[in-house]
C-alpha positions in Angstrom: 128.1 75.8 115.7 130.8 78.2 114.5 134.3 77.1 115.6 133.1 73.6 116.7 133.1 70.3 114.9 130.3 68.9 117.2 127.2 68.2 115.2 124.0 69.4 116.9 121.2 66.9 117.0 118.5 68.1 114.6 115.8 67.9 117.3 117.6 70.6 119.3 117.3 73.0 116.3 114.4 75.4 115.6 112.8 74.6 112.2 112.6 78.4 111.5 116.0 79.8 112.6 117.9 76.5 112.3 119.7 77.4 115.6 119.6 75.8 119.0 116.3 76.4 120.8 116.9 78.4 123.9 113.2 78.4 124.9 111.5 75.5 123.0 107.7 75.7 122.8 105.2 73.4 121.1 102.2 74.4 119.0 98.9 72.5 118.9 100.2 70.8 115.7 102.9 69.0 117.7 105.8 70.9 116.2 108.4 72.5 118.5 110.0 75.9 117.8 112.1 78.4 119.6 109.7 80.9 121.3 111.2 84.0 119.8 111.1 82.5 116.2 107.5 81.3 116.3 106.3 84.5 118.0 107.9 86.6 115.3 106.3 84.3 112.7 102.8 84.8 114.2 103.3 88.5 114.7 104.1 89.0 111.0 100.5 88.0 110.3 100.9 84.3 109.6 98.1 82.0 110.9 99.7 78.6 110.0 102.2 76.2 111.5 105.4 76.8 109.5 106.2 73.1 109.1 102.8 71.5 108.6 101.1 74.5 107.1 98.0 73.7 109.2 95.8 76.7 110.0 95.9 77.8 113.7 92.8 78.9 115.4 93.1 81.8 117.8 93.2 79.5 120.8 96.0 77.4 119.2 98.3 80.4 118.8 99.5 80.1 122.4 102.5 77.7 122.5 103.2 75.3 125.4 106.7 75.4 126.9 108.6 72.2 126.3 110.5 71.9 129.6 111.8 68.4 128.9 113.4 69.4 125.6 114.8 72.5 127.1 116.5 70.6 129.9 117.9 68.0 127.5 119.2 70.8 125.3 120.9 72.5 128.2 122.5 69.3 129.4 123.7 68.4 125.9 125.2 71.9 125.5 127.0 71.7 128.9 128.3 68.2 128.1 129.8 69.2 124.8 130.8 72.8 125.8 128.9 74.1 122.9 126.9 77.0 124.4 125.5 77.8 127.7 122.3 79.7 128.2 120.2 80.4 131.2 116.7 79.0 131.9 114.2 81.4 130.3 111.9 83.4 132.6 108.3 82.1 132.7 106.1 83.8 130.1 104.1 86.8 131.2 100.5 86.0 132.4 97.5 88.3 132.9 97.8 87.8 136.7 101.1 89.6 136.8 99.9 92.4 134.6 96.8 92.8 136.8 98.9 93.0 139.9 101.1 95.7 138.4 98.0 97.7 137.4 96.5 97.3 140.8 99.7 98.7 142.4 99.6 101.7 140.2 95.9 102.4 140.3 94.8 104.9 142.9 98.3 104.9 144.5 100.7 107.8 144.8 102.5 109.4 141.9 105.7 107.3 142.5 103.8 104.0 142.5 101.9 105.1 139.4 105.0 106.0 137.5 106.8 102.8 138.6 103.8 100.7 137.3 104.0 102.6 134.0 107.7 102.0 133.6 107.2 98.3 134.4 104.4 97.9 131.8 106.5 99.8 129.2 109.4 97.4 129.7 107.1 94.4 129.6 105.5 95.5 126.3 108.9 96.2 124.7 110.1 92.7 125.3 108.0 90.8 122.7 104.7 90.6 120.9 103.3 88.0 123.3 103.7 90.4 126.2 102.0 93.1 124.1 99.0 90.9 123.5 98.9 89.8 127.1 98.9 93.4 128.4 96.2 94.5 125.9 94.0 91.6 126.9 94.3 92.1 130.7 91.2 93.9 132.1 92.1 97.3 133.4 95.5 97.6 131.8 94.5 99.9 128.9 92.3 101.9 131.2 95.2 102.4 133.6 97.4 103.7 130.7 94.6 106.1 129.6 94.2 107.4 133.1 98.0 108.1 133.3 97.9 109.9 130.0 94.9 112.0 130.9 96.1 112.8 134.4 99.5 114.1 133.2 98.4 115.8 130.0 97.4 119.2 131.4 95.4 120.9 128.8 95.7 124.3 130.4 99.3 124.7 129.2 99.6 126.7 126.1 101.9 125.8 123.2 104.2 128.6 124.1 104.6 127.2 127.7 105.4 123.8 126.3 108.0 125.2 123.9 109.6 127.1 126.7 109.6 124.0 128.8 111.3 121.9 126.1 113.9 124.6 125.5 114.7 124.8 129.2 115.2 121.1 129.4 116.7 119.9 126.1 118.1 116.7 127.6 115.1 115.7 129.7 113.7 112.3 129.2 110.2 111.6 128.0 107.3 112.6 130.2 104.8 110.2 131.8 102.1 111.2 129.3 104.4 110.5 126.4 105.3 107.1 127.8 101.7 106.2 128.4 100.8 107.3 124.9 103.6 105.3 123.3 102.6 102.2 125.2 98.9 102.5 124.2 100.0 102.8 120.5 102.4 99.8 120.9 99.5 97.7 122.3 97.5 98.3 119.0 94.2 98.3 121.0 91.4 96.2 119.5 88.2 97.9 118.2 86.4 96.9 121.4 89.1 98.6 123.5 89.1 101.8 121.4 85.3 102.0 121.7 85.5 101.5 125.5 88.1 104.3 125.8 85.8 106.7 124.0 82.8 105.7 126.0 84.5 106.1 129.3 86.5 109.2 128.4 84.2 111.6 126.6 87.0 114.3 126.3 89.7 111.9 125.2 90.1 113.7 121.8 90.9 116.8 123.8 93.8 114.9 125.4 95.1 113.9 122.0 94.9 117.5 120.8 97.0 118.5 123.8 99.6 115.9 122.8 99.6 117.0 119.2 100.3 120.6 120.3 103.4 119.6 122.2 106.7 120.4 120.5 107.8 116.8 121.1 108.3 114.6 118.0 107.2 111.5 119.9 104.0 113.1 121.2 102.9 114.2 117.8 103.7 110.9 116.1 102.0 108.7 118.7 99.2 111.2 119.1 98.2 111.2 115.4 98.6 107.4 115.2 96.2 106.9 118.1 93.8 109.5 116.7 93.7 107.6 113.5 92.8 104.4 115.4 90.1 106.3 117.3 88.6 107.8 114.1 88.3 104.3 112.6 85.8 103.2 115.3 83.8 106.5 115.7 80.2 106.6 114.5 79.2 109.3 111.9 77.3 111.3 114.6 80.5 111.7 116.6 82.6 112.4 113.5 80.3 115.3 112.7 80.8 116.7 116.2 84.6 116.7 116.1 86.0 120.1 117.4 87.7 122.5 115.1 90.9 122.1 117.2 91.2 118.5 116.2 91.0 119.3 112.5 93.5 122.1 112.9 96.1 119.9 114.6 95.7 117.1 112.0 96.3 119.6 109.2 99.4 120.9 111.1 100.9 117.4 111.2 100.7 117.3 107.4 102.0 120.8 107.1 105.0 120.2 109.4 105.8 116.8 107.8 106.4 115.4 111.3 107.3 112.0 109.8 106.2 109.9 106.8 104.2 107.6 109.0 102.6 110.5 110.9 101.7 112.3 107.6 100.0 109.1 106.3 98.0 108.8 109.5 97.0 112.5 109.4 95.8 112.1 105.7 93.8 109.0 106.7 92.2 111.1 109.5 91.3 113.9 107.0 89.8 111.4 104.6 87.7 109.9 107.5 86.6 113.3 108.8 85.9 115.4 105.7 82.8 113.6 104.4 80.8 114.4 107.6 79.1 117.6 108.7 81.0 120.8 108.5 84.4 119.1 108.7 85.2 120.1 105.1 84.8 123.8 106.0 86.8 123.3 109.2 89.7 121.7 107.3 89.7 124.4 104.6 89.7 127.1 107.2 92.7 125.4 108.8 94.6 125.6 105.4 94.2 122.0 104.4 93.8 122.6 100.7 97.0 124.6 100.4 98.9 122.0 102.5 97.6 119.1 100.4 98.5 120.8 97.1 102.0 121.5 98.4 102.3 117.9 99.5 101.4 116.7 95.9 104.0 119.1 94.5 106.7 117.5 96.6 106.1 114.2 94.8 105.6 112.0 97.8 105.1 108.3 97.9 102.2 106.4 96.2 100.0 106.0 99.2 100.3 109.5 100.6 99.6 110.9 97.1 96.5 108.8 96.8 95.2 109.9 100.2 96.0 113.6 99.5 94.0 113.5 96.2 91.1 111.7 97.9 91.1 114.4 100.6 91.2 117.2 98.0 88.2 115.5 96.3 86.3 115.7 99.7 87.2 119.3 100.2 86.0 120.2 96.8 82.5 119.3 98.0 82.3 122.7 99.6 82.6 126.2 98.0 85.5 127.2 100.3 87.5 124.1 99.2 86.9 124.8 95.5 87.9 128.4 95.9 91.1 127.5 97.6 92.0 124.9 95.0 91.5 127.5 92.2 93.3 130.2 94.1 96.5 128.1 94.4 98.7 128.7 91.3 99.4 125.0 90.9 96.1 123.6 92.3 94.3 122.5 89.1 97.5 121.5 87.4 98.8 119.2 90.1 95.4 117.5 90.6 95.2 116.8 86.9 98.8 115.6 86.8 98.1 112.9 89.4 95.2 111.4 87.4 96.3 108.2 85.5 99.6 108.1 87.4 98.9 106.5 90.7 95.8 104.3 90.9 92.2 104.1 89.7 91.1 105.6 93.1 93.4 108.6 92.5 92.2 109.0 89.0 88.6 108.9 90.0 89.1 111.3 92.9 91.1 113.7 90.7 88.4 113.8 87.9 85.7 114.2 90.5 87.5 117.2 92.1 88.0 118.8 88.7 84.4 118.1 87.8 83.2 119.9 91.0 85.3 122.9 90.2 84.1 123.1 86.5 80.5 122.6 87.5 80.2 125.0 90.4 82.9 127.6 89.6 83.0 127.8 85.8 84.3 131.3 85.4 86.0 132.1 82.1 89.4 132.4 83.9 89.0 129.0 85.5 88.0 127.3 82.2 90.9 128.9 80.4 93.3 127.8 83.1 92.0 124.3 82.8 92.8 124.4 79.1 96.2 126.0 79.6 97.5 123.7 82.4 96.5 120.4 80.7 93.3 119.5 82.5 91.4 119.2 79.2 94.1 117.0 77.7 94.1 114.8 80.7 90.3 114.4 80.6 90.6 113.3 76.9 93.2 110.8 78.0 90.9 109.4 80.6 88.3 108.7 77.9 90.8 106.8 75.8 92.2 104.4 78.4 90.8 102.1 81.0 90.5 104.6 83.9 87.3 103.1 85.4 83.8 103.7 84.4 83.0 106.3 86.9 86.0 108.4 86.0 85.2 108.1 82.3 81.6 109.1 82.9 82.6 112.2 84.9 85.3 113.2 82.3 82.8 112.9 79.4 80.2 114.9 81.3 82.7 117.6 82.0 83.9 117.8 78.4 80.3 118.1 77.2 79.5 120.7 79.9 82.1 123.2 78.5 82.3 122.1 74.9 81.7 125.6 73.5 84.7 127.0 75.4 87.1 124.1 74.7 86.0 122.9 71.2 88.5 125.0 69.3 91.4 123.9 71.5 94.3 122.1 69.8 93.8 119.3 72.3 90.4 118.6 70.8 91.6 116.7 67.7 89.2 115.9 65.0 89.1 112.1 65.6 88.4 112.7 69.3 85.5 115.1 68.5 84.1 112.4 66.2 84.5 109.6 68.8 83.4 111.7 71.8 81.2 114.4 70.5 80.8 117.3 72.9 
């Protein structure tokens, strides 16, 4: 301890933090740790005991409080005047969470909000509490009911903006709190499916939250929408309303936050392969928004997602038309090939192939030559860019060989090696 010459017995120290254990707990492997340290270790994705490196089954991840060691530690600290710390509160159990939910369910508004605040505080304490709340029957359903009851879809965006301007210092609303807690819980696939089955119009509620001017509402709304999309069957994805697609595109356009933009791009990539979602996205301005995002030189992952989304949108005539209409569309897609990942290269080449095959006007072909598309396709042939990308590039070069064969890019040795 700092400022003290007393040597702390090693069995009072946590093997992870090397500090005195305030709340010692023992794993199934027999090793004792401080609760906060081992919970942080497990929440980071590790599934082993840090000391023994033994794998922990799901049932073994719950540590047992070591009351004897805690009392010995407290007595030793008091005797040597090293440090005093209170007896930790007993860990949260499902019974307590169920009681809170029961108090809030079907009660008046004040009891409902009190239960919401208590659950929010519990979840914020640690990951163990988060897992306990998520696993308690009825807890997620209660939060969803609060979100739906308070998210009044009849309010227009103008009403919400006026409300926020009138109350610039107001605290978060009940629906925002419920939404943030649901996202914090990281609901399991089973929980997400249950939410969709019991609340057929739940996506409408998320659209309402995405339309709000609140930063928190839009961030948490798109994160939860991404989770919902990951468990939806293709038949439901094909039936997604236009309003959902519009709000997803708007999140990318407004650059709400880096995390929100990545979530929105994931949603677009999930939606666009199904039904008329490509057309809905293009009509919402997705192609222009995605091209502008690529021009801003974002991070590696958002760039890859944006190119994949553009590839999907080029599967419809409206998407190809919008890409060609943008002054930098073809150039920026070609630029991203060979620079990010094999997935990006393959998607970029496929998008360019779709344009050149279905919209091969003289102006488009000359633009491809002028902005470096042809040069990039030749580069794809020369390096390890993946077999599918190479095949598409070769097919595209052969397709328009008569137009491009006299280009300075088409050097003699390339013509000989890759005859068009």
